[in-house]
N, C-alpha and C positions, 0 to 999 in steps of 0.2 A: 566156637564152644555153646555146647548144653547147659540150662538152665533146667533147674526144675525146683517148683516154686510150690511151694504147703500153706496156702492161708487159711487161717481159723483155726491153727492147731495149739492143743493145749496143752501148758506148762502139765507135766509128771511131777517134775523134781529139781533142783537144782544141784548136779554135781559139784563142780566147782565153782570158781567164776568165770571161767570162758568154755566151759560146757553144761548144757543142758539138757535134760531128756522130755520130748515132747509127742504126743497124741498127733502124729504129722497129718493131715486131713488128706484124702487122696483122690477124692471126690466118690462117688455111687456108696459113699456112704465105709467107705474099706477106708478104718485107719491104722496106723502101727506105729507100735512105742518108737522112736530113733534118739541115739543123742547127734545133738548138734557141736562141732565144736566151732568156736565163733574164728571165723578166719579174720589173716592178718592181724589178732591179737595174742597180747600174751600176757597174762596174770600170773600172781605170784602163784606157788602150789599149794594146795589143800594144806598138809603138814603144818604148814607156817603160822605168825601171826595174822601178819599181810592177807596170805589166805584164806585163812577164816574171817580175816574182817570183810574183805572183796565178797565172801560166798554170801556171807551176810547180806551185805547192800544185796547181793541179786537178790535176793530171797526173799527182802522185804520188797524190792521191786516187782517182782516177780513171782507172787505165791502160787501156788499148786491153784489150775485151774485159768490163768488170764490166759488170754489169746492174745497169740503171737503170729507173726507171718514168718516163714522161713525161708529164707533163700539160698539157694546153691549150686554152685559149679562143680562139683569136687563129689565123687560118692567114693567112702570110703569103703564101706561093706555093708549089707543089707542094713544095718542097724544103727548105721552111723556114718555122718556126714559133714563135711567142713563146709562152711556157707555162716550167713548172715542173720540175727537177729531180729526182726524188727515190732518195734511194739507199738502197739493200738495207733499211737500218736505218730509215728511213721519214723520215729529214730532208731536208728543203730544202737544194740547191745555192748556192741565192743565199744562204739564213740560213745556209748554214756560213762562205761567204764573207765576209760580214757580222760575224759573231761573230769572226772570227781576223783579220777587218783586213783585207781585201783588195779590200772592197766597200764603196756605202754602199747605201742606200735608194732608188729612183728612183719618183718618184711623177707624171712628166712635165712636160716643159719640156727646154730644152736638156741634154746630157749632159755631162757635167765633164770 
């Protein structure tokens, strides 16, 4: 399995609790905006009260410009990957969301 790692990526915006847009560092000063859909995590839909609360939690945790590392094993398209977002302290954003009750572990099948 191929792994893509984008260190020193900068958060552009939070789309919803389990999708963020980052300016991905690809080396040689080549950056591009990509959406990262968190792997193995399911958060409430953004048009629900729980979804709005979860999104606000991520926005407070990762304001625009925050540096993160993106680790992906699956490229969905040129501008979207399925992967893990690691915070500056090494924690997984997905694990933080789950620990705080804003998401659940997702292992396939229909999303909640």
